[in-house]
Each structure stands twice: as C-alpha cells, then as structure tokens.
All heavy atoms as atom14 arrays in JSON, in Angstrom:
{
  "sequence": "MAGPDSGSQHQFTGLKKYFNSYTIIGRRNYVILTYGSLLVLFLGYKMKKPKEISHK",
  "atom14_mask": [
    [1, 1, 1, 1, 1, 1, 1, 1, 0, 0, 0, 0, 0, 0],
    [1, 1, 1, 1, 1, 0, 0, 0, 0, 0, 0, 0, 0, 0],
    [1, 1, 1, 1, 0, 0, 0, 0, 0, 0, 0, 0, 0, 0],
    [1, 1, 1, 1, 1, 1, 1, 0, 0, 0, 0, 0, 0, 0],
    [1, 1, 1, 1, 1, 1, 1, 1, 0, 0, 0, 0, 0, 0],
    [1, 1, 1, 1, 1, 1, 0, 0, 0, 0, 0, 0, 0, 0],
    [1, 1, 1, 1, 0, 0, 0, 0, 0, 0, 0, 0, 0, 0],
    [1, 1, 1, 1, 1, 1, 0, 0, 0, 0, 0, 0, 0, 0],
    [1, 1, 1, 1, 1, 1, 1, 1, 1, 0, 0, 0, 0, 0],
    [1, 1, 1, 1, 1, 1, 1, 1, 1, 1, 0, 0, 0, 0],
    [1, 1, 1, 1, 1, 1, 1, 1, 1, 0, 0, 0, 0, 0],
    [1, 1, 1, 1, 1, 1, 1, 1, 1, 1, 1, 0, 0, 0],
    [1, 1, 1, 1, 1, 1, 1, 0, 0, 0, 0, 0, 0, 0],
    [1, 1, 1, 1, 0, 0, 0, 0, 0, 0, 0, 0, 0, 0],
    [1, 1, 1, 1, 1, 1, 1, 1, 0, 0, 0, 0, 0, 0],
    [1, 1, 1, 1, 1, 1, 1, 1, 1, 0, 0, 0, 0, 0],
    [1, 1, 1, 1, 1, 1, 1, 1, 1, 0, 0, 0, 0, 0],
    [1, 1, 1, 1, 1, 1, 1, 1, 1, 1, 1, 1, 0, 0],
    [1, 1, 1, 1, 1, 1, 1, 1, 1, 1, 1, 0, 0, 0],
    [1, 1, 1, 1, 1, 1, 1, 1, 0, 0, 0, 0, 0, 0],
    [1, 1, 1, 1, 1, 1, 0, 0, 0, 0, 0, 0, 0, 0],
    [1, 1, 1, 1, 1, 1, 1, 1, 1, 1, 1, 1, 0, 0],
    [1, 1, 1, 1, 1, 1, 1, 0, 0, 0, 0, 0, 0, 0],
    [1, 1, 1, 1, 1, 1, 1, 1, 0, 0, 0, 0, 0, 0],
    [1, 1, 1, 1, 1, 1, 1, 1, 0, 0, 0, 0, 0, 0],
    [1, 1, 1, 1, 0, 0, 0, 0, 0, 0, 0, 0, 0, 0],
    [1, 1, 1, 1, 1, 1, 1, 1, 1, 1, 1, 0, 0, 0],
    [1, 1, 1, 1, 1, 1, 1, 1, 1, 1, 1, 0, 0, 0],
    [1, 1, 1, 1, 1, 1, 1, 1, 0, 0, 0, 0, 0, 0],
    [1, 1, 1, 1, 1, 1, 1, 1, 1, 1, 1, 1, 0, 0],
    [1, 1, 1, 1, 1, 1, 1, 0, 0, 0, 0, 0, 0, 0],
    [1, 1, 1, 1, 1, 1, 1, 1, 0, 0, 0, 0, 0, 0],
    [1, 1, 1, 1, 1, 1, 1, 1, 0, 0, 0, 0, 0, 0],
    [1, 1, 1, 1, 1, 1, 1, 0, 0, 0, 0, 0, 0, 0],
    [1, 1, 1, 1, 1, 1, 1, 1, 1, 1, 1, 1, 0, 0],
    [1, 1, 1, 1, 0, 0, 0, 0, 0, 0, 0, 0, 0, 0],
    [1, 1, 1, 1, 1, 1, 0, 0, 0, 0, 0, 0, 0, 0],
    [1, 1, 1, 1, 1, 1, 1, 1, 0, 0, 0, 0, 0, 0],
    [1, 1, 1, 1, 1, 1, 1, 1, 0, 0, 0, 0, 0, 0],
    [1, 1, 1, 1, 1, 1, 1, 0, 0, 0, 0, 0, 0, 0],
    [1, 1, 1, 1, 1, 1, 1, 1, 0, 0, 0, 0, 0, 0],
    [1, 1, 1, 1, 1, 1, 1, 1, 1, 1, 1, 0, 0, 0],
    [1, 1, 1, 1, 1, 1, 1, 1, 0, 0, 0, 0, 0, 0],
    [1, 1, 1, 1, 0, 0, 0, 0, 0, 0, 0, 0, 0, 0],
    [1, 1, 1, 1, 1, 1, 1, 1, 1, 1, 1, 1, 0, 0],
    [1, 1, 1, 1, 1, 1, 1, 1, 1, 0, 0, 0, 0, 0],
    [1, 1, 1, 1, 1, 1, 1, 1, 0, 0, 0, 0, 0, 0],
    [1, 1, 1, 1, 1, 1, 1, 1, 1, 0, 0, 0, 0, 0],
    [1, 1, 1, 1, 1, 1, 1, 1, 1, 0, 0, 0, 0, 0],
    [1, 1, 1, 1, 1, 1, 1, 0, 0, 0, 0, 0, 0, 0],
    [1, 1, 1, 1, 1, 1, 1, 1, 1, 0, 0, 0, 0, 0],
    [1, 1, 1, 1, 1, 1, 1, 1, 1, 0, 0, 0, 0, 0],
    [1, 1, 1, 1, 1, 1, 1, 1, 0, 0, 0, 0, 0, 0],
    [1, 1, 1, 1, 1, 1, 0, 0, 0, 0, 0, 0, 0, 0],
    [1, 1, 1, 1, 1, 1, 1, 1, 1, 1, 0, 0, 0, 0],
    [1, 1, 1, 1, 1, 1, 1, 1, 1, 0, 0, 0, 0, 0]
  ],
  "atom14_positions": [
    [[140.35, 279.36, 157.67], [141.14, 278.2, 157.97], [142.59, 278.5, 157.61], [143.01, 278.36, 156.48], [140.62, 277.06, 157.12], [140.98, 275.74, 157.64], [139.48, 274.88, 158.02], [140.05, 273.27, 158.21], [0.0, 0.0, 0.0], [0.0, 0.0, 0.0], [0.0, 0.0, 0.0], [0.0, 0.0, 0.0], [0.0, 0.0, 0.0], [0.0, 0.0, 0.0]],
    [[143.38, 278.93, 158.59], [144.75, 279.35, 158.36], [145.76, 278.3, 158.76], [146.93, 278.57, 158.86], [145.02, 280.65, 159.12], [0.0, 0.0, 0.0], [0.0, 0.0, 0.0], [0.0, 0.0, 0.0], [0.0, 0.0, 0.0], [0.0, 0.0, 0.0], [0.0, 0.0, 0.0], [0.0, 0.0, 0.0], [0.0, 0.0, 0.0], [0.0, 0.0, 0.0]],
    [[145.34, 277.1, 159.02], [146.28, 276.05, 159.4], [145.76, 275.28, 160.59], [144.68, 275.55, 161.11], [0.0, 0.0, 0.0], [0.0, 0.0, 0.0], [0.0, 0.0, 0.0], [0.0, 0.0, 0.0], [0.0, 0.0, 0.0], [0.0, 0.0, 0.0], [0.0, 0.0, 0.0], [0.0, 0.0, 0.0], [0.0, 0.0, 0.0], [0.0, 0.0, 0.0]],
    [[146.54, 274.31, 161.04], [146.09, 273.51, 162.17], [146.03, 274.34, 163.45], [146.93, 275.13, 163.74], [147.14, 272.41, 162.26], [148.33, 272.95, 161.58], [147.82, 273.9, 160.55], [0.0, 0.0, 0.0], [0.0, 0.0, 0.0], [0.0, 0.0, 0.0], [0.0, 0.0, 0.0], [0.0, 0.0, 0.0], [0.0, 0.0, 0.0], [0.0, 0.0, 0.0]],
    [[144.98, 274.18, 164.2], [144.8, 274.89, 165.48], [144.97, 276.39, 165.33], [145.67, 277.03, 166.1], [145.78, 274.37, 166.54], [145.54, 272.91, 166.85], [144.39, 272.46, 166.73], [146.51, 272.22, 167.21], [0.0, 0.0, 0.0], [0.0, 0.0, 0.0], [0.0, 0.0, 0.0], [0.0, 0.0, 0.0], [0.0, 0.0, 0.0], [0.0, 0.0, 0.0]],
    [[144.34, 276.97, 164.32], [144.53, 278.4, 164.06], [143.95, 279.27, 165.18], [144.34, 280.42, 165.32], [143.91, 278.79, 162.73], [142.52, 278.53, 162.76], [0.0, 0.0, 0.0], [0.0, 0.0, 0.0], [0.0, 0.0, 0.0], [0.0, 0.0, 0.0], [0.0, 0.0, 0.0], [0.0, 0.0, 0.0], [0.0, 0.0, 0.0], [0.0, 0.0, 0.0]],
    [[143.05, 278.74, 166.0], [142.46, 279.53, 167.05], [143.24, 279.53, 168.35], [143.04, 280.39, 169.19], [0.0, 0.0, 0.0], [0.0, 0.0, 0.0], [0.0, 0.0, 0.0], [0.0, 0.0, 0.0], [0.0, 0.0, 0.0], [0.0, 0.0, 0.0], [0.0, 0.0, 0.0], [0.0, 0.0, 0.0], [0.0, 0.0, 0.0], [0.0, 0.0, 0.0]],
    [[144.15, 278.6, 168.53], [144.86, 278.51, 169.81], [146.19, 279.25, 169.76], [146.78, 279.42, 168.71], [145.1, 277.04, 170.16], [145.96, 276.45, 169.21], [0.0, 0.0, 0.0], [0.0, 0.0, 0.0], [0.0, 0.0, 0.0], [0.0, 0.0, 0.0], [0.0, 0.0, 0.0], [0.0, 0.0, 0.0], [0.0, 0.0, 0.0], [0.0, 0.0, 0.0]],
    [[146.64, 279.71, 170.94], [147.94, 280.37, 171.07], [149.02, 279.31, 171.14], [148.85, 278.29, 171.79], [148.01, 281.18, 172.36], [147.53, 282.61, 172.31], [148.16, 283.44, 171.24], [147.81, 283.35, 170.07], [149.08, 284.29, 171.62], [0.0, 0.0, 0.0], [0.0, 0.0, 0.0], [0.0, 0.0, 0.0], [0.0, 0.0, 0.0], [0.0, 0.0, 0.0]],
    [[150.14, 279.57, 170.51], [151.27, 278.66, 170.56], [152.36, 279.3, 171.4], [152.74, 280.45, 171.17], [151.8, 278.38, 169.16], [150.82, 277.65, 168.3], [150.57, 276.31, 168.43], [150.0, 278.08, 167.32], [149.65, 275.94, 167.57], [149.28, 277.0, 166.86], [0.0, 0.0, 0.0], [0.0, 0.0, 0.0], [0.0, 0.0, 0.0], [0.0, 0.0, 0.0]],
    [[152.84, 278.57, 172.38], [153.92, 279.03, 173.24], [155.16, 278.21, 172.91], [155.26, 277.06, 173.32], [153.55, 278.89, 174.72], [152.36, 279.72, 175.12], [152.61, 281.22, 174.97], [153.72, 281.69, 175.22], [151.6, 281.94, 174.53], [0.0, 0.0, 0.0], [0.0, 0.0, 0.0], [0.0, 0.0, 0.0], [0.0, 0.0, 0.0], [0.0, 0.0, 0.0]],
    [[156.07, 278.79, 172.14], [157.27, 278.09, 171.74], [158.43, 278.49, 172.63], [158.47, 279.59, 173.17], [157.63, 278.41, 170.29], [156.6, 277.93, 169.3], [155.83, 278.83, 168.59], [156.41, 276.58, 169.09], [154.88, 278.4, 167.68], [155.48, 276.14, 168.18], [154.71, 277.05, 167.48], [0.0, 0.0, 0.0], [0.0, 0.0, 0.0], [0.0, 0.0, 0.0]],
    [[159.4, 277.58, 172.77], [160.62, 277.87, 173.51], [161.81, 277.48, 172.66], [161.69, 276.72, 171.7], [160.66, 277.08, 174.84], [160.6, 275.68, 174.55], [159.52, 277.47, 175.75], [0.0, 0.0, 0.0], [0.0, 0.0, 0.0], [0.0, 0.0, 0.0], [0.0, 0.0, 0.0], [0.0, 0.0, 0.0], [0.0, 0.0, 0.0], [0.0, 0.0, 0.0]],
    [[162.97, 278.01, 172.99], [164.19, 277.69, 172.25], [164.15, 278.27, 170.85], [163.61, 279.35, 170.61], [0.0, 0.0, 0.0], [0.0, 0.0, 0.0], [0.0, 0.0, 0.0], [0.0, 0.0, 0.0], [0.0, 0.0, 0.0], [0.0, 0.0, 0.0], [0.0, 0.0, 0.0], [0.0, 0.0, 0.0], [0.0, 0.0, 0.0], [0.0, 0.0, 0.0]],
    [[164.74, 277.55, 169.9], [164.77, 278.03, 168.52], [163.39, 278.07, 167.88], [163.14, 278.84, 166.97], [165.7, 277.15, 167.67], [167.19, 277.37, 167.86], [167.98, 276.39, 167.01], [167.58, 278.78, 167.52], [0.0, 0.0, 0.0], [0.0, 0.0, 0.0], [0.0, 0.0, 0.0], [0.0, 0.0, 0.0], [0.0, 0.0, 0.0], [0.0, 0.0, 0.0]],
    [[162.49, 277.22, 168.36], [161.13, 277.22, 167.81], [160.43, 278.56, 168.05], [159.5, 278.91, 167.34], [160.3, 276.11, 168.44], [160.69, 274.73, 167.98], [159.8, 273.7, 168.59], [160.23, 272.31, 168.15], [159.36, 271.28, 168.73], [0.0, 0.0, 0.0], [0.0, 0.0, 0.0], [0.0, 0.0, 0.0], [0.0, 0.0, 0.0], [0.0, 0.0, 0.0]],
    [[160.9, 279.3, 169.05], [160.31, 280.62, 169.32], [160.59, 281.58, 168.17], [159.78, 282.45, 167.87], [160.9, 281.18, 170.62], [160.35, 282.51, 171.04], [160.93, 282.92, 172.38], [160.4, 284.26, 172.81], [160.96, 284.68, 174.1], [0.0, 0.0, 0.0], [0.0, 0.0, 0.0], [0.0, 0.0, 0.0], [0.0, 0.0, 0.0], [0.0, 0.0, 0.0]],
    [[161.74, 281.44, 167.52], [162.14, 282.36, 166.46], [161.94, 281.79, 165.06], [161.81, 282.54, 164.1], [163.62, 282.73, 166.64], [163.88, 283.35, 167.98], [164.51, 282.64, 168.99], [163.47, 284.65, 168.25], [164.73, 283.2, 170.23], [163.67, 285.22, 169.49], [164.31, 284.49, 170.48], [164.52, 285.04, 171.7], [0.0, 0.0, 0.0], [0.0, 0.0, 0.0]],
    [[161.93, 280.47, 164.92], [161.77, 279.82, 163.62], [160.57, 278.88, 163.69], [160.69, 277.74, 164.15], [163.03, 279.05, 163.23], [164.24, 279.92, 163.07], [165.19, 280.01, 164.08], [164.42, 280.66, 161.93], [166.29, 280.81, 163.93], [165.53, 281.47, 161.77], [166.46, 281.54, 162.78], [0.0, 0.0, 0.0], [0.0, 0.0, 0.0], [0.0, 0.0, 0.0]],
    [[159.42, 279.36, 163.26], [158.22, 278.53, 163.22], [157.39, 278.94, 162.02], [157.6, 279.99, 161.43], [157.42, 278.65, 164.52], [156.97, 280.06, 164.78], [156.14, 280.59, 164.05], [157.52, 280.69, 165.81], [0.0, 0.0, 0.0], [0.0, 0.0, 0.0], [0.0, 0.0, 0.0], [0.0, 0.0, 0.0], [0.0, 0.0, 0.0], [0.0, 0.0, 0.0]],
    [[156.44, 278.1, 161.66], [155.62, 278.41, 160.49], [154.24, 278.92, 160.88], [153.39, 279.1, 160.02], [155.48, 277.16, 159.61], [154.84, 276.13, 160.35], [0.0, 0.0, 0.0], [0.0, 0.0, 0.0], [0.0, 0.0, 0.0], [0.0, 0.0, 0.0], [0.0, 0.0, 0.0], [0.0, 0.0, 0.0], [0.0, 0.0, 0.0], [0.0, 0.0, 0.0]],
    [[154.01, 279.16, 162.16], [152.69, 279.61, 162.62], [152.57, 281.13, 162.66], [151.47, 281.66, 162.61], [152.4, 279.05, 164.02], [152.19, 277.55, 164.0], [153.21, 276.7, 164.39], [150.98, 277.01, 163.59], [153.02, 275.33, 164.37], [150.79, 275.64, 163.57], [151.82, 274.8, 163.97], [151.63, 273.46, 163.94], [0.0, 0.0, 0.0], [0.0, 0.0, 0.0]],
    [[153.7, 281.84, 162.81], [153.62, 283.29, 162.93], [154.34, 283.96, 161.76], [155.21, 283.37, 161.12], [154.28, 283.77, 164.24], [155.67, 283.44, 164.21], [153.64, 283.12, 165.45], [0.0, 0.0, 0.0], [0.0, 0.0, 0.0], [0.0, 0.0, 0.0], [0.0, 0.0, 0.0], [0.0, 0.0, 0.0], [0.0, 0.0, 0.0], [0.0, 0.0, 0.0]],
    [[153.97, 285.2, 161.5], [154.59, 285.96, 160.42], [156.07, 286.19, 160.75], [156.93, 286.1, 159.87], [153.86, 287.31, 160.24], [152.4, 287.08, 159.82], [154.59, 288.2, 159.24], [152.25, 286.4, 158.48], [0.0, 0.0, 0.0], [0.0, 0.0, 0.0], [0.0, 0.0, 0.0], [0.0, 0.0, 0.0], [0.0, 0.0, 0.0], [0.0, 0.0, 0.0]],
    [[156.37, 286.47, 162.01], [157.76, 286.71, 162.42], [158.6, 285.45, 162.21], [159.74, 285.52, 161.73], [157.83, 287.16, 163.9], [157.0, 288.43, 164.11], [159.25, 287.37, 164.34], [157.48, 289.63, 163.34], [0.0, 0.0, 0.0], [0.0, 0.0, 0.0], [0.0, 0.0, 0.0], [0.0, 0.0, 0.0], [0.0, 0.0, 0.0], [0.0, 0.0, 0.0]],
    [[158.05, 284.29, 162.54], [158.77, 283.03, 162.34], [159.04, 282.76, 160.88], [160.13, 282.33, 160.5], [0.0, 0.0, 0.0], [0.0, 0.0, 0.0], [0.0, 0.0, 0.0], [0.0, 0.0, 0.0], [0.0, 0.0, 0.0], [0.0, 0.0, 0.0], [0.0, 0.0, 0.0], [0.0, 0.0, 0.0], [0.0, 0.0, 0.0], [0.0, 0.0, 0.0]],
    [[158.08, 283.03, 160.03], [158.27, 282.84, 158.59], [159.3, 283.83, 158.06], [160.14, 283.48, 157.22], [156.95, 283.03, 157.86], [155.95, 281.95, 158.17], [154.64, 282.22, 157.48], [153.61, 281.35, 158.02], [152.35, 281.48, 157.77], [151.93, 282.45, 156.97], [151.47, 280.66, 158.29], [0.0, 0.0, 0.0], [0.0, 0.0, 0.0], [0.0, 0.0, 0.0]],
    [[159.23, 285.07, 158.54], [160.2, 286.09, 158.11], [161.62, 285.67, 158.48], [162.55, 285.84, 157.7], [159.87, 287.43, 158.75], [160.8, 288.54, 158.3], [160.85, 289.67, 159.25], [161.42, 289.19, 160.52], [161.54, 289.93, 161.6], [161.09, 291.16, 161.6], [162.07, 289.45, 162.69], [0.0, 0.0, 0.0], [0.0, 0.0, 0.0], [0.0, 0.0, 0.0]],
    [[161.78, 285.1, 159.66], [163.11, 284.67, 160.09], [163.66, 283.56, 159.2], [164.86, 283.51, 158.94], [163.07, 284.24, 161.55], [162.9, 285.41, 162.49], [163.18, 286.54, 162.13], [162.43, 285.14, 163.69], [0.0, 0.0, 0.0], [0.0, 0.0, 0.0], [0.0, 0.0, 0.0], [0.0, 0.0, 0.0], [0.0, 0.0, 0.0], [0.0, 0.0, 0.0]],
    [[162.8, 282.67, 158.73], [163.25, 281.64, 157.78], [163.72, 282.27, 156.47], [164.72, 281.85, 155.9], [162.12, 280.64, 157.48], [162.08, 279.47, 158.42], [160.97, 279.23, 159.21], [163.14, 278.58, 158.51], [160.91, 278.15, 160.06], [163.1, 277.5, 159.37], [161.98, 277.29, 160.13], [161.94, 276.22, 160.97], [0.0, 0.0, 0.0], [0.0, 0.0, 0.0]],
    [[163.01, 283.28, 156.0], [163.4, 283.96, 154.76], [164.74, 284.65, 154.94], [165.63, 284.55, 154.08], [162.31, 284.96, 154.33], [162.79, 285.83, 153.19], [161.04, 284.22, 153.95], [0.0, 0.0, 0.0], [0.0, 0.0, 0.0], [0.0, 0.0, 0.0], [0.0, 0.0, 0.0], [0.0, 0.0, 0.0], [0.0, 0.0, 0.0], [0.0, 0.0, 0.0]],
    [[164.91, 285.35, 156.05], [166.19, 286.03, 156.32], [167.32, 285.02, 156.4], [168.41, 285.24, 155.86], [166.08, 286.86, 157.61], [165.13, 288.04, 157.38], [167.44, 287.36, 158.06], [164.78, 288.79, 158.65], [0.0, 0.0, 0.0], [0.0, 0.0, 0.0], [0.0, 0.0, 0.0], [0.0, 0.0, 0.0], [0.0, 0.0, 0.0], [0.0, 0.0, 0.0]],
    [[167.09, 283.9, 157.07], [168.11, 282.85, 157.18], [168.47, 282.28, 155.81], [169.65, 282.1, 155.5], [167.6, 281.73, 158.09], [168.53, 280.53, 158.26], [169.8, 280.95, 159.01], [167.82, 279.43, 159.0], [0.0, 0.0, 0.0], [0.0, 0.0, 0.0], [0.0, 0.0, 0.0], [0.0, 0.0, 0.0], [0.0, 0.0, 0.0], [0.0, 0.0, 0.0]],
    [[167.48, 282.06, 154.97], [167.73, 281.5, 153.64], [168.53, 282.46, 152.77], [169.55, 282.09, 152.18], [166.4, 281.16, 152.94], [165.68, 280.24, 153.76], [166.65, 280.57, 151.57], [0.0, 0.0, 0.0], [0.0, 0.0, 0.0], [0.0, 0.0, 0.0], [0.0, 0.0, 0.0], [0.0, 0.0, 0.0], [0.0, 0.0, 0.0], [0.0, 0.0, 0.0]],
    [[168.09, 283.71, 152.69], [168.8, 284.69, 151.87], [170.19, 284.99, 152.43], [171.13, 285.17, 151.67], [167.99, 285.99, 151.74], [166.82, 285.87, 150.8], [165.63, 286.52, 151.06], [166.91, 285.11, 149.63], [164.55, 286.43, 150.19], [165.84, 285.01, 148.77], [164.67, 285.67, 149.05], [163.62, 285.57, 148.18], [0.0, 0.0, 0.0], [0.0, 0.0, 0.0]],
    [[170.31, 285.04, 153.74], [171.62, 285.27, 154.36], [172.59, 284.14, 154.05], [173.76, 284.37, 153.76], [0.0, 0.0, 0.0], [0.0, 0.0, 0.0], [0.0, 0.0, 0.0], [0.0, 0.0, 0.0], [0.0, 0.0, 0.0], [0.0, 0.0, 0.0], [0.0, 0.0, 0.0], [0.0, 0.0, 0.0], [0.0, 0.0, 0.0], [0.0, 0.0, 0.0]],
    [[172.11, 282.9, 154.12], [172.95, 281.74, 153.8], [173.41, 281.77, 152.35], [174.57, 281.49, 152.05], [172.2, 280.44, 154.08], [171.84, 280.36, 155.42], [0.0, 0.0, 0.0], [0.0, 0.0, 0.0], [0.0, 0.0, 0.0], [0.0, 0.0, 0.0], [0.0, 0.0, 0.0], [0.0, 0.0, 0.0], [0.0, 0.0, 0.0], [0.0, 0.0, 0.0]],
    [[172.48, 282.1, 151.45], [172.85, 282.17, 150.04], [173.87, 283.28, 149.79], [174.81, 283.1, 149.0], [171.61, 282.41, 149.18], [170.64, 281.23, 149.09], [169.37, 281.64, 148.35], [171.29, 280.04, 148.43], [0.0, 0.0, 0.0], [0.0, 0.0, 0.0], [0.0, 0.0, 0.0], [0.0, 0.0, 0.0], [0.0, 0.0, 0.0], [0.0, 0.0, 0.0]],
    [[173.73, 284.4, 150.47], [174.66, 285.5, 150.33], [176.05, 285.11, 150.83], [177.06, 285.39, 150.17], [174.17, 286.74, 151.08], [175.06, 287.96, 151.02], [175.17, 288.48, 149.59], [174.54, 289.04, 151.95], [0.0, 0.0, 0.0], [0.0, 0.0, 0.0], [0.0, 0.0, 0.0], [0.0, 0.0, 0.0], [0.0, 0.0, 0.0], [0.0, 0.0, 0.0]],
    [[176.12, 284.43, 151.96], [177.41, 284.0, 152.51], [178.07, 282.99, 151.57], [179.29, 283.07, 151.33], [177.22, 283.4, 153.92], [178.45, 282.64, 154.38], [176.87, 284.49, 154.9], [0.0, 0.0, 0.0], [0.0, 0.0, 0.0], [0.0, 0.0, 0.0], [0.0, 0.0, 0.0], [0.0, 0.0, 0.0], [0.0, 0.0, 0.0], [0.0, 0.0, 0.0]],
    [[177.31, 282.06, 151.02], [177.88, 281.09, 150.08], [178.4, 281.78, 148.82], [179.48, 281.47, 148.33], [176.82, 280.05, 149.69], [176.48, 279.03, 150.77], [175.3, 278.18, 150.33], [177.67, 278.17, 151.08], [0.0, 0.0, 0.0], [0.0, 0.0, 0.0], [0.0, 0.0, 0.0], [0.0, 0.0, 0.0], [0.0, 0.0, 0.0], [0.0, 0.0, 0.0]],
    [[177.63, 282.75, 148.3], [178.05, 283.47, 147.11], [179.32, 284.27, 147.37], [180.27, 284.23, 146.58], [176.92, 284.4, 146.65], [177.31, 285.29, 145.5], [177.42, 284.78, 144.22], [177.57, 286.63, 145.71], [177.78, 285.58, 143.16], [177.93, 287.44, 144.66], [178.04, 286.92, 143.38], [0.0, 0.0, 0.0], [0.0, 0.0, 0.0], [0.0, 0.0, 0.0]],
    [[179.36, 284.99, 148.49], [180.55, 285.79, 148.8], [181.76, 284.91, 149.06], [182.87, 285.25, 148.65], [180.28, 286.69, 150.01], [179.29, 287.82, 149.77], [179.02, 288.56, 151.07], [179.78, 288.76, 148.69], [0.0, 0.0, 0.0], [0.0, 0.0, 0.0], [0.0, 0.0, 0.0], [0.0, 0.0, 0.0], [0.0, 0.0, 0.0], [0.0, 0.0, 0.0]],
    [[181.56, 283.78, 149.7], [182.66, 282.84, 149.92], [183.21, 282.3, 148.61], [184.41, 282.16, 148.43], [0.0, 0.0, 0.0], [0.0, 0.0, 0.0], [0.0, 0.0, 0.0], [0.0, 0.0, 0.0], [0.0, 0.0, 0.0], [0.0, 0.0, 0.0], [0.0, 0.0, 0.0], [0.0, 0.0, 0.0], [0.0, 0.0, 0.0], [0.0, 0.0, 0.0]],
    [[182.31, 282.01, 147.66], [182.73, 281.52, 146.36], [183.53, 282.59, 145.6], [184.55, 282.32, 145.01], [181.51, 281.1, 145.55], [181.83, 280.74, 144.12], [182.43, 279.53, 143.8], [181.53, 281.62, 143.08], [182.72, 279.2, 142.49], [181.82, 281.3, 141.77], [182.42, 280.1, 141.48], [182.72, 279.78, 140.18], [0.0, 0.0, 0.0], [0.0, 0.0, 0.0]],
    [[183.03, 283.84, 145.66], [183.71, 284.92, 144.94], [185.08, 285.22, 145.53], [186.01, 285.56, 144.82], [182.86, 286.2, 144.98], [181.6, 286.11, 144.16], [181.87, 285.92, 142.71], [181.95, 287.25, 142.01], [182.09, 287.16, 140.57], [0.0, 0.0, 0.0], [0.0, 0.0, 0.0], [0.0, 0.0, 0.0], [0.0, 0.0, 0.0], [0.0, 0.0, 0.0]],
    [[185.24, 285.1, 146.84], [186.51, 285.39, 147.48], [187.53, 284.26, 147.24], [188.72, 284.52, 147.16], [186.32, 285.6, 148.97], [185.54, 286.86, 149.29], [185.26, 287.05, 151.03], [186.77, 287.87, 151.49], [0.0, 0.0, 0.0], [0.0, 0.0, 0.0], [0.0, 0.0, 0.0], [0.0, 0.0, 0.0], [0.0, 0.0, 0.0], [0.0, 0.0, 0.0]],
    [[187.05, 283.03, 147.14], [187.94, 281.89, 146.96], [188.36, 281.71, 145.51], [189.41, 281.15, 145.23], [187.24, 280.61, 147.45], [188.14, 279.42, 147.5], [187.45, 278.23, 148.08], [188.41, 277.06, 148.11], [187.81, 275.87, 148.65], [0.0, 0.0, 0.0], [0.0, 0.0, 0.0], [0.0, 0.0, 0.0], [0.0, 0.0, 0.0], [0.0, 0.0, 0.0]],
    [[187.56, 282.2, 144.6], [187.83, 282.04, 143.18], [189.13, 282.75, 142.8], [189.31, 283.93, 143.06], [186.67, 282.64, 142.38], [186.72, 282.38, 140.9], [185.47, 282.94, 140.26], [185.58, 282.88, 138.76], [184.42, 283.48, 138.11], [0.0, 0.0, 0.0], [0.0, 0.0, 0.0], [0.0, 0.0, 0.0], [0.0, 0.0, 0.0], [0.0, 0.0, 0.0]],
    [[190.1, 282.02, 142.2], [191.37, 282.66, 141.84], [191.2, 283.67, 140.7], [190.33, 283.52, 139.84], [192.25, 281.5, 141.4], [191.3, 280.43, 141.01], [190.06, 280.63, 141.83], [0.0, 0.0, 0.0], [0.0, 0.0, 0.0], [0.0, 0.0, 0.0], [0.0, 0.0, 0.0], [0.0, 0.0, 0.0], [0.0, 0.0, 0.0], [0.0, 0.0, 0.0]],
    [[192.01, 284.68, 140.71], [191.96, 285.69, 139.67], [192.54, 285.11, 138.38], [193.54, 284.38, 138.39], [192.8, 286.92, 140.07], [192.37, 287.52, 141.38], [191.1, 288.3, 141.22], [190.76, 288.96, 142.55], [189.43, 289.4, 142.63], [0.0, 0.0, 0.0], [0.0, 0.0, 0.0], [0.0, 0.0, 0.0], [0.0, 0.0, 0.0], [0.0, 0.0, 0.0]],
    [[191.94, 285.47, 137.27], [192.43, 284.99, 135.98], [193.63, 285.83, 135.55], [193.64, 287.05, 135.69], [191.32, 285.08, 134.94], [190.19, 284.13, 135.18], [189.17, 284.16, 134.05], [189.54, 284.58, 132.94], [188.04, 283.77, 134.31], [0.0, 0.0, 0.0], [0.0, 0.0, 0.0], [0.0, 0.0, 0.0], [0.0, 0.0, 0.0], [0.0, 0.0, 0.0]],
    [[194.64, 285.14, 135.03], [195.85, 285.82, 134.55], [195.81, 285.83, 133.03], [195.67, 284.8, 132.39], [197.13, 285.1, 135.05], [197.13, 285.04, 136.57], [198.36, 285.78, 134.51], [198.22, 284.17, 137.13], [0.0, 0.0, 0.0], [0.0, 0.0, 0.0], [0.0, 0.0, 0.0], [0.0, 0.0, 0.0], [0.0, 0.0, 0.0], [0.0, 0.0, 0.0]],
    [[195.89, 287.01, 132.44], [195.85, 287.09, 130.99], [197.28, 287.13, 130.46], [198.14, 287.88, 130.95], [195.09, 288.34, 130.56], [195.72, 289.48, 131.03], [0.0, 0.0, 0.0], [0.0, 0.0, 0.0], [0.0, 0.0, 0.0], [0.0, 0.0, 0.0], [0.0, 0.0, 0.0], [0.0, 0.0, 0.0], [0.0, 0.0, 0.0], [0.0, 0.0, 0.0]],
    [[197.55, 286.29, 129.48], [198.86, 286.24, 128.83], [198.75, 286.86, 127.45], [197.87, 286.54, 126.67], [199.35, 284.8, 128.68], [199.55, 284.13, 130.01], [200.63, 284.38, 130.8], [198.81, 283.22, 130.68], [200.55, 283.64, 131.88], [199.43, 282.93, 131.83], [0.0, 0.0, 0.0], [0.0, 0.0, 0.0], [0.0, 0.0, 0.0], [0.0, 0.0, 0.0]],
    [[199.68, 287.75, 127.13], [199.66, 288.36, 125.8], [200.89, 287.99, 125.03], [201.92, 287.75, 125.44], [199.59, 289.89, 125.93], [198.23, 290.32, 126.36], [198.13, 291.83, 126.27], [196.72, 292.25, 126.55], [196.5, 293.64, 126.35], [0.0, 0.0, 0.0], [0.0, 0.0, 0.0], [0.0, 0.0, 0.0], [0.0, 0.0, 0.0], [0.0, 0.0, 0.0]]
  ]
}
C-alpha cells in the first residue's frame, strides 16, 4: 500500500508533471527546489549584510 491508487498510472501535465508526490522524480524535484531556495536566501542574506568596521 504505497498511497492512493498505487496501481494506476498517473498522467500529469504542466508543473504537476515535474512536481508531484506520486513519483520518485517528483519528490526529488521538491527536495531540489527546497534546498535551492534556502541556498539562494542564505547567499542573498550574506551578500546584503554590511561589513563590520573595526575601530581601534
């Protein structure tokens, strides 16, 4: 029992073809999207952060 309608073929179109929870490839694409988004947010934060100026 791997989920609803595990025996039938699913024919997706549009974005559902690449992002779905029924296939391993669809799940992998969600993981790549999540990690990629987090990486872009982190890099954007690091680039926007002003450099600290040390006074002596």
